[in-house]
N, C-alpha and C positions, 0 to 999 in steps of 0.2 A: 440711817439718814446722814451718812458721811457726805453724799453727794452735795448736800447744802453748802458745804465749805467751797465748793468750785464755783458757785453761783455769785461770782463778783461783779462789780460794775461793768467791767470790760465784756464779760459774757453776754449781759443784756444789751450792751451798746452794740456789740457785733450781730447778735440776732436781729436787733432792730435795724442795723445798718443793712445787713442782708436783705430784709423784707423790702427796704425802700429801694435798694439798688436791683432787686428782682422785680419789683413793681415797674422800674423804668425800662429794664430790659424787656419784659413783657409787653410794655406798652408801644415799644418801637417795631413797627411791623417787619417781619423777618428774623427778629431776635426771639429766643425761646428761653425758658427755665433752664433746659438742658445746657443751652449755650452759656449761659450765666454761671451755671455751677462749674463747667468745664473750664471757663477762663480763669475763674478764681480759685480753682483747686489747688494750684502750687501754693497760695497763701496759708493753706492749712498746716503746712509744714512749719512755717515761721510762728504761727499762733499755738500749736500745740493741738492735740485731739479735741479736747473739749470746746475751746473757743473756736476752733476750725469748723466743727461739727454746727455751732450755733450760727456761724455766717453762712454755712452752705444750706443748712434747713431754712433758713430765713430766705435765702435766694430762691430755694425751691418753691416756697410758700408764695412769695411776692411774684416770682416769675410766671406761675399758673394763673394768679388773680389778675396781674397787669395786662393779661392779653384780651380782656374784655373790653379795653379803651379804644384801640382801633377797631375792634369788632362793631361796636356800637357806634362810634363817631364817623368811621371812614368805611364800613362794611369790608374790612380788612381783618381777618383772624389774626391777633397778635401771636397767638400760639395755636397748634393744631386742635388743642382741646376747646378753642373758643369759636370753633365753626358754626356750631348751632346758636350761639349768641347772637350771630349776624341776623339770625331768621326774624327775630323780633326785636332785637335791640336797635337795629339801624332805622327800621320803619318807626319806631318811637322817636329816635333822634331827629328824623325828617319832619315829624310833627311838632318838633320843638321841645320835645321831653327827652333830650339826651341825658341831662343830669338825673332826671328821675330813674332812667333805665340803668345808669351806672350805679345809683345808690341801692336799687332793687338787687343787681348783681353783687354788689359789695356785701350786703348783708347775708345773701344767700351763700356767698364763698366763705364767710366767717361760719356760719351754721354747719356747712358741709365739712369744713376743715376740722372743727371741734368734734364732730360725731366720728369722722375717721380716726381722730386722735384716740378718742375713748374706746374704740373698736380695737385699734392696734394695741392699746395698754391692756386690754382684757384678753385678747386672743393670741398675741405673739408668744408670751412666755409659755402658756400650755402646749402650743404647737411645738416649740423649741424642746420643750421637755420631752414631749412625745418623740420628736425626730431623733433624740439622742440615742434611743434604743435600735435605730436603724443600722442594718449591716450595709457592706459595700452594695449588696445586690439592691436594697431599696433606694440607697443614695444614687446608684445609676438610674434606676427606674424613674426617680423623681426629676433628675436632669432631662431624661429622655421625654418625659412628659412635658416638661417645661419647653423643650425644643418642639414638640409636636403641637402644643398650643399656640406657640408663635406662628408656625406655618399653616395651622388651620384658620387662624383668624387674620392672616394677611389677605391682600387683595385677591391673590390667587395662591392656591396652596403649593404650585409647583414653584412660583416665584418665591414664596416664604422658604420652601426646603431648600432651594438652590441658594438663597441668601445666606441662611443658617449654615449650610455645608460649608460655604466659602469662609465664614467665620470660624468655624470648627477647624478647617484646613489651615488657615492663618495661626490659630493657637498652637498648632503642632509644631510650627517651625522652631528649631532649635536643637539642643542636646536631649536625646531620649534617655532621661536619667535611669541608672539602675535601680535607685529606690523607688522608682515608680513602676518597676517590671520591665524596664527597657535594657538595651544592650550598651548604653553609655556612648553611643555614637550620634553625631549631628545628621540631621535629616531635613528633606525639603528645601535645600539650599545648594549653591556651588561652593567649592573650596575657598574661594577669595572672600566669600561672605561670612566664614566662621569666626573671625575676630569680632565682628560687630553683632552676630546674631547667635553666638552660642547659647544665650539664655532665652533667645526668641525676642519678639517685639515687646518693647516696654509698654506696659498697659496705659499708664497716663498720657504719653504722647500720642498714642493711637485714638484715646478718647477725645483729646483736644483737638487733634487733627480732623476727625470725622465730624464731630459736633460743633467745632468753632470755625476752622479754615474753609471746610467744604460749604458751610452755610453762608459765609462771606462771598465765596465764589458764585453761589448761586443767585444770591441778591445782586451782586455786583453785575451779573449777566443780565439782569432786568433793565438795569440802567437807573439813573436818578430821576424820578419823576418830579416835574417842576410845577404840576397843577396844584399841588397842596397848598392851601392858604387858610387864612384864619376862618374864612366863611364855611369851610367844610368842616370845622371842629367847634362850631357854636354848641353850646350845652343847652340853651333854652333859659328860662327865668327860674327854673328850679321850683316854682310854686307848687307844681302837680304832685311832689313826693310827700307821701304820708305813710306812716306805719300800717295804717288801716289796709293798704294794698295786700298784706299778707293774711288778712282775715279768711278764714275758710280754706287756706292754701298751705296749712302746716303738713298736711299728709304729702304733699307735693315735695316739700323740702326734705322731709324724713326719707320718703321712698327714694328720692334722687340721689341723697347723700349715700344710702345703703347699696345703691346700684353702682355709684361711683366707687366706693370702697371695695366692693366685690370685684368689680373689673379691674380694679387696681392690683388686686392680688393675683391677676392671670399674667404671667410673665410676657412682657413684650407687646401687650394689647394696646396700651396707650389711652391718653385723656380723650381723644377724639371719639372712640368707641364708647367710653363711659358716657360723654355728653350726648352723643346720638340716641344711645339705647334709653337715658333718663328722659330726653326729649320726646321720643317715640312713646313712652309710656305714658307720659302726661298727656300726650295728644289722645291717646286711647281712652284715658280714664277721665279727662277734663269734660265738665258739663258744657263749656264754651269753646270746644275745640276749633270750631270754624273760625275763631279769630286768631289762632295760632299762625304764624307766619305773617301776620299783618300789623304786630305791634302789641302782642299780648304779653303782660308782665310774667305770667306764670311760665312762659317759655323761657325767659331770661333766668327766672328762678331755678327751673329744672337743669338748664344747662350749666349754670355757674356753680350751684350746690354739688352736682356731680363731678365736675372736673376738679374742683378743689377737694372734694372727698377723696380723689385718687391719691393724694399725697400720703396719708395715713395707710390706705390700703396697699400701695406698693412698698411701703417699708415692711409689711407684715413677712413676705416671702424672703426678703432680703435679710433681716435679723434673725428669723427663726430657721431658715433653711439654707441661707447663702445664695439664693437665687434672686437676682433683680427683678423687681416688678414692672419697671419701665426703664427707658433709656436714661433718665435723670438719676434714678437709683443704681443703674450701673456705672455711672459716673462717680457716685457716692463711695463705691467700692474703693475707688482710687484714693480717697481720703483716709480710710482703713488701713490700706496698703502702705501709705507713706508712714503710718504710725506703727507698723508691723503687728497690726491686728487682723484677723481673720474672721469674717462674719459667717455665721452659721449656727447649728443647734447648740453650740457651746458658748455663744457670744454672750447671750443674757444672763446665764448662771455665773459667768467668770468675769464680766464686765458690769456688775449691777449699778455701780455709780454712773458709768457711761450711758446705760440704758434709762436711768432716771433722768439725766441731764439731756438726753435726746427729746424725751417727752416734754420736758420743761421748755427746751428751745422751740419744739413744734407749736405748743399751746401759745407761747409768748409772741412767736412770730405771726401767727393768725391774729392775735389781738392788735399787734402793731400794724400789720396789713390793713386791718379794718379802720383803725383810728386815721392813719395816713390818708388812705383812699378816700374815706367818707367825708372828712373835713378839708382835704387839700386837693379834691378832684379836679377843680378849675385849673390849677396849676399843674398837675400831672398830666393833664389832657394835652398841654402844650408840647409834651415830649414827642408826640407823632411827627413834629415838625422839625426835629433834629436832622440837619443835613447829613446824609449817609457817607458823602465824600470826606467827611471830618471823622465820623464814627468808625469806619471800617478800617482805616489805617491804625487807629489807636488800639482796635481790638487784635489785629493780626500782631502788632507789636507785642501786646500782653501774651498772646499764645506762644510766640517764639521765645521771649523771656523765661515764661513759665516752663516749657518744655526743656529748655537748656538748663535751668536750675534744679529741676525735680531730682536728677540724679547726680547732683554736685558737678555740673559742668561737662557733661557728654555731648560731643557735637552731633553723634549719630542720632541722638534723641530729637534734635532739630530736624534733621533729614527725614527721621520717622513721621514727625508732625507733618512736614510738608508733602512727603509722599502719600500718607493716609487722608491729607486733606483733598488732594487732587484724586485719589482713589475714591473717597466719599462722594465727591462731586460726580465722578463718572458713573458710579453706582447708581445714583439716584437719576441721572440723565438717561441711562439706558433702561429704567423702569424696576430695578431691583430695590429691596427694602433695607433700610439702615438697621432698624430694631432688631430683626431676626439676625443680621449679620453680627452686630456687636455682641449681642447676648450669646450667640454661638462661639464668638471669640473669647468671651469670658468664661463660658461653662465647658468648652470643648476639652481643655486640659484636664479638668476634673472628671469629665465623662469617661475619658480614656483610662485615667488612674482607677477609678471605681470599677470599670469593666474588666481590667487585667487582674486587679486585686481580687475580684469576685471569681474569676476562673483559677486563680492561683489557690484561693482559699477552698474552693468546693470541688474544682476539678472537672466540672462538667458545665456545658452550656444550659442544660436543662434546669439549673438552679434558678435561672430568671423566670421560670414558669411554674416551679414547685415549691418556692421558697415558703409560702403560707399567705394567710388572709391579706396581709398589707400588699404583697406583691400582687395578688389577684386584683385588689381594689385599684391598684395603679394601672394595671393593664386595661381593667375595664374603663378607666378615665382616658387612657390612650386611645383605646378603640372608639370611645365616643367622641373624642375630639376629632378623630379622622372622619368618622362618619358624619359630623356636623359639617365639616369642610366640604365633604361629596355632596351632600344635600343642598348646602348654600350654593354650590358651583352649579347644580343642575337647575336651581330656580333661577339663578341669575342669567344662565344660558336661555332658559325658557322666556324670560322676560325681554332678553336682546332679540329673540327669534320672533317675539310678537311685534317689537318695534320696527324689525325689518319688514315684516308683512304688512303692517300699516302704512310703509313708505310705498 
């Protein structure tokens, strides 16, 4: 119980502050939890690991929850995971039940967050203990599975694969170290680039550029809307909210929370898939499904409990296998990198205090999120009116200062930030996907090392297929994810053909 000594007043203040700032970020259309974590990431070096993690986990929880505010009031998803919240939340707001819809979502978010935290606490340590026994072969196949799952659950499998391959390719830029089985020479660069890219692109400026600068560029391109006014964010009289609205809907909350947690465990899938799946299941099982999409409370419950449950689920593969569950946990890897800690199978056994501190911060952040949003929702709702021409320059300034300071004042990191900011903007404009790309960038180097070490250790390519039961299970999952993608592609093509025939 030594971790209790780290739980000082500063720890709880930072976790609470992170939750509040995350809610504000999520409530502003165009801002996301990932962006909040990426922009504040450099602060973790000044605070130290435990205090820094408290801030970042607070931002994570608050950012996901805050997305419901513009989803309900403006019909604009504050975060991608809030898409399905608009289906029933905004119709409720138009009926004058905006406050009721938000409070329903806030309680559902708390339930989803706490259930996912409990699942994380119970399942991450056994999974980490089990994965310690993996050889290089199993480690490579796990990363291969993660990349395959990302591709199969993208809008298009080919686009997902291509995006992931670009990420892997970028991760290989730099010195091919002898300790990794290489020849000690630089690769994938011109000679004049060697002084800057000998160690490859720095992870943190890449993350901040893609999730911070590119988001600003995409939002700035849309222009500043001037039609937002107080009439569009009226919450109603608040009389309609009663806890009795949850009567008979406990199954919905628990089922949606488990769905969100499970989807969170799948690398790179994201909160939008979790909320859509939970919403669809509630529509299938609900006794009054005909009302969903017209302002049904159970629709808001399903969406918000699922997308908040994503937080605990996404941390399971990160802490037990070293594989980020979503784009936000990919950014969290940067916090551990700053402190010289590597996440993976040995993280929980070797950093027990940090593990318990993360669990404490996660639970506390959920409680603060609930208290702040439930009792101050009328004030938080006004955040959607913050002028973007004031907000965006401040965020860009924070990104530049953070990138410069991360590695003690290396100017090339600022150029990396700007290059990947523009690159992320172009990637999204041409239809590629950021999540496969960035996870490919994070996992690409490890995949190469494990692949080469496997061949060095066993001397034959056949070892990837004959290693044993674990390898067979992993290959089965890889094949299943590919087959799932093919089946879904055929179904979607069939639907599009039917639409064309109807025209």
